[in-house]
C-alpha positions in Angstrom: -3.4 34.2 -3.1 -5.7 33.0 -0.3 -4.2 30.5 2.1 -5.8 27.4 3.4 -6.0 28.9 6.8 -7.8 32.0 5.4 -10.2 29.8 3.5 -11.0 27.9 6.7 -11.6 31.1 8.7 -13.9 32.5 6.0 -15.9 29.2 5.8 -16.1 28.9 9.6 -17.4 32.4 9.9 -20.0 31.8 7.2 -21.2 28.6 9.0 -21.4 30.6 12.2 -23.7 33.1 10.6 -25.8 30.4 8.9 -26.3 28.0 11.8 -27.0 29.2 15.3 -25.8 25.8 16.6 -22.3 26.5 15.2 -19.6 27.4 17.7 -15.9 28.2 17.0 -13.3 27.3 19.6 -9.8 28.5 19.6 -6.6 28.2 21.6 -5.0 31.6 21.1 -4.1 30.6 17.5 -5.7 32.5 14.5 -7.8 34.8 16.8 -7.2 37.7 14.5 -9.0 35.9 11.7 -12.2 35.9 13.8 -12.2 39.4 15.1 -15.5 40.3 13.4 -17.1 37.0 14.4 -16.0 37.5 18.1 -17.6 41.0 18.0 -20.9 39.8 16.5 -21.2 36.4 18.3 -19.2 36.6 21.6 -21.1 33.7 23.0 -20.3 31.4 20.1 -16.7 32.1 19.5 -14.6 30.9 22.5 -10.9 31.3 23.0 -9.9 29.0 25.8 -6.3 30.0 25.8 -3.3 27.7 25.6 -5.1 24.7 27.1 -5.6 22.2 24.3 -7.0 19.3 26.4 -9.5 21.8 27.8 -10.3 22.9 24.2 -11.4 19.4 23.3 -13.3 18.8 26.5 -15.2 22.0 26.2 -16.0 21.2 22.5 -17.3 17.8 23.5 -19.6 19.4 26.1 -20.9 21.8 23.5 -21.5 18.8 21.1 -23.5 17.0 23.9 -25.7 20.1 24.3 -26.6 20.1 20.6 -24.0 22.5 19.2 -21.7 21.9 16.2 -18.2 22.8 17.3 -15.5 23.9 15.0 -12.1 23.5 16.8 -8.8 25.0 15.6 -5.2 25.4 16.6 -1.7 24.4 15.4 -1.5 20.8 14.3 0.6 19.2 17.1 -1.5 21.1 19.7 -4.8 20.0 18.2 -3.8 16.4 17.6 -0.9 15.1 19.6 -1.3 17.0 22.9 -5.0 16.2 23.4 -5.1 12.8 21.6 -6.6 11.1 24.7 -9.5 13.7 24.8 -10.1 13.2 21.1 -10.3 9.5 21.5 -12.5 9.5 24.6 -14.6 12.7 24.4 -15.4 12.4 20.7 -14.4 9.0 19.4 -15.7 6.8 22.2 -18.9 8.9 22.8 -19.7 9.1 19.1 -19.8 12.9 19.0 -19.4 15.0 15.8 -17.1 18.0 15.4 -14.9 19.7 12.9 -11.2 19.9 13.8 -9.1 22.1 11.6 -5.4 22.3 12.1 -2.7 24.6 10.7 1.0 24.1 10.3 1.4 20.5 9.1 3.9 19.0 8.6 6.7 21.5 8.8 5.1 24.9 8.1 6.6 26.1 11.5 9.8 24.4 10.6 12.1 26.9 12.3 10.2 26.5 15.6 11.6 23.0 16.1 10.1 19.7 17.1 7.4 21.1 19.3 5.8 22.6 16.2 6.4 19.8 13.8 3.6 17.3 13.1 4.2 14.7 10.5 2.6 12.1 12.7 -0.9 13.7 13.0 -2.7 11.6 10.5 -1.2 8.4 11.8 -2.4 9.3 15.3 -5.9 10.2 14.3 -6.7 7.2 12.1 -6.1 5.1 15.3 -9.5 6.5 16.5 -12.3 4.4 15.1 -14.8 6.6 13.1 -12.5 9.6 12.7 -12.8 11.1 9.2 -9.5 12.6 7.9 -9.4 15.1 5.1 -6.2 16.5 3.5 -7.0 19.3 1.0 -4.4 20.3 -1.5 -5.5 23.8 -2.3 -7.2 26.7 -0.4 -10.2 26.5 -2.8 -10.8 22.9 -1.8 -11.1 23.7 2.0 -14.5 25.3 2.0 -16.3 22.6 0.0 -14.8 19.8 2.1 -15.7 21.7 5.3 -19.3 22.6 4.3 -20.1 19.1 3.0 -19.1 17.4 6.3 -20.2 20.0 8.8 -22.7 19.0 11.4 -23.1 15.4 10.0 -22.4 13.8 13.4 -18.9 12.5 12.4 -15.7 13.7 14.0 -13.8 15.2 11.1 -10.2 16.4 10.9 -9.2 18.8 8.2 -5.4 19.2 7.7 -4.3 22.6 6.3 -0.8 23.7 5.3 1.0 26.4 3.5 2.0 23.8 0.9 -0.4 23.9 -2.0 -1.0 22.4 -5.4 -0.9 24.7 -8.4 -4.7 24.5 -8.9 -7.8 23.1 -7.1 -9.9 20.2 -8.2 -13.6 19.4 -7.7 -13.0 17.2 -4.7 -15.6 15.4 -2.6 -15.3 13.8 0.8 -14.6 10.1 0.5 -13.7 10.2 -3.2 -10.4 9.8 -5.0 -10.1 11.9 -8.2 -8.6 10.2 -11.3 -6.3 12.8 -12.9 -4.9 10.7 -15.7 -4.5 7.1 -16.8 -1.3 5.2 -17.9 0.2 1.8 -18.2 3.4 1.7 -16.3 2.0 2.0 -12.7 -0.1 4.3 -10.5 0.8 7.3 -8.5 -1.5 8.1 -5.5 -0.9 11.7 -4.5 -2.3 12.9 -1.2 -3.3 16.5 -0.6 -0.7 19.1 -1.5 1.7 16.5 -3.0 -0.2 16.3 -6.3 1.5 19.1 -8.2 4.9 17.9 -7.0 4.1 14.4 -8.1 2.8 15.5 -11.5 5.9 17.5 -12.1 8.0 14.6 -11.0 6.4 12.0 -13.4 6.3 14.4 -16.4 5.3 12.5 -19.5 5.8 9.1 -17.9 3.0 6.7 -19.0 1.5 6.3 -15.5 -1.9 6.8 -13.9 -2.2 9.6 -11.3 -4.9 9.7 -8.8 -5.6 12.3 -6.1 -6.8 11.7 -2.6 -8.0 14.4 -0.2 -9.8 11.9 2.0 -7.5 9.5 3.8 -10.1 8.0 6.1 -12.5 6.5 5.2 -10.7 5.4 2.0 -12.1 5.2 -1.5 -11.2 1.6 -2.1 -13.3 1.2 -5.3 -11.4 3.9 -7.2 -8.0 2.7 -6.1 -8.8 -0.9 -7.1 -9.9 0.4 -10.5 -6.6 2.4 -10.9 -4.1 -0.2 -9.6 -4.1 -3.2 -11.8 -3.1 -6.7 -10.8 0.7 -7.1 -10.9 1.3 -3.3 -11.1 3.3 -0.9 -8.9 1.5 1.7 -6.8 3.5 4.6 -5.5 1.9 6.6 -2.6 3.2 10.2 -2.3 2.0 11.5 1.1 2.7 14.8 3.0 3.2 13.1 6.4 5.1 10.1 7.8 5.6 7.6 4.9 3.6 4.5 5.2 0.7 6.2 7.0 -1.8 5.9 4.1 -1.0 2.1 3.8 -3.0 1.5 7.0 -6.2 3.1 5.6 -5.9 1.7 2.1 -4.7 -1.8 2.8 -8.2 -3.3 2.7 -8.6 -2.1 -0.9 -5.9 -4.3 -2.2 -6.0 -7.2 0.2 -6.8 -9.7 -2.6 -4.7 -8.2 -5.3 -1.0 -8.6 -6.1 0.1 -5.0 -6.2 3.6 -3.7 -5.3 3.2 -0.7 -3.0 5.9 1.9 -2.4 5.4 4.8 0.1 7.1 8.1 -0.3 6.6 10.6 2.5 8.3 12.2 5.4 11.1 10.0 6.8 10.4 8.6 10.2 13.1 10.4 12.1 13.5 13.6 14.0 14.9 16.7 12.4 17.6 18.6 14.3 18.4 21.2 11.6 15.6 23.7 10.9 14.9 25.9 7.9 12.0 27.1 5.8 9.3 24.6 4.7 10.6 24.4 1.2 14.1 23.6 2.4 12.7 20.7 4.4 10.9 19.4 1.4 14.1 19.5 -0.6 16.2 18.0 2.2 13.7 15.1 2.7 13.4 14.3 -1.0 9.9 15.6 -1.3 10.3 18.4 -3.8 9.7 17.6 -7.5 13.4 16.7 -8.1 13.6 14.3 -5.2 10.2 12.7 -6.0 11.3 12.2 -9.6 14.3 10.2 -8.5 12.3 8.1 -6.0 9.4 7.5 -8.2 11.6 6.4 -11.1 13.5 4.0 -8.8 10.2 2.6 -7.5 8.8 2.0 -11.0 12.1 0.6 -12.2 12.0 -2.0 -9.4 8.6 -3.4 -10.6 
């Protein structure tokens, strides 16, 4: 099965071939995926080494010269370490670029806190104008990437080893309605959809699927979350993060909102990613208990 990272590398290579303004910038991560591209286009595939602030600065310079940079490394090194450069070099200057991470939130679980990144989306939505995409399947990565490439908007694409059972026909800026019900609404973000669907089983609830966190599809959410209902947000990063981007959608509506995501605490015991999901109550069993509790409280 193709991974999200493999799908990203294939799409980036295709864009490099199709558009002579495309450049790929790396920081020692995933270099092997681009061996052919480096050989064919040595001037447009740049590995700056383990210098993530430089990675962003060089990409901004490329963008100012008319190139379309695709920037990639592990999530905490792409987002948290060079956050100031992302804010100033791209956000403040209004430059476009495609930033694709790997490893969120706990894909590199055993490597410890330096490689954990449940706070990436929260950090990036603090930058005005930053588009944030969270695909839930490898087959969604290419379409999201192609449809936003070189449109002048700084765009973050969050990839992970966690995946839904199947892809959906997702579009940037659009929430997909998976099913409709009467007892409440489940908003699943990215790779949390399959877990959420398994958790709710045959419950008579609406389920909607978001791969775009910012800007948020307020119209679809308003249509799905009725006045006086309960909305449960199931997110793959720090819980409560999505509330900030969706709050405007429900500002005039009495809806009870419950967030289920990564707890806001540091982890000091490390295992495999699936072990972390289970320990944090984010596997299907844990979600079922938490979603039932949330709906019962409405």
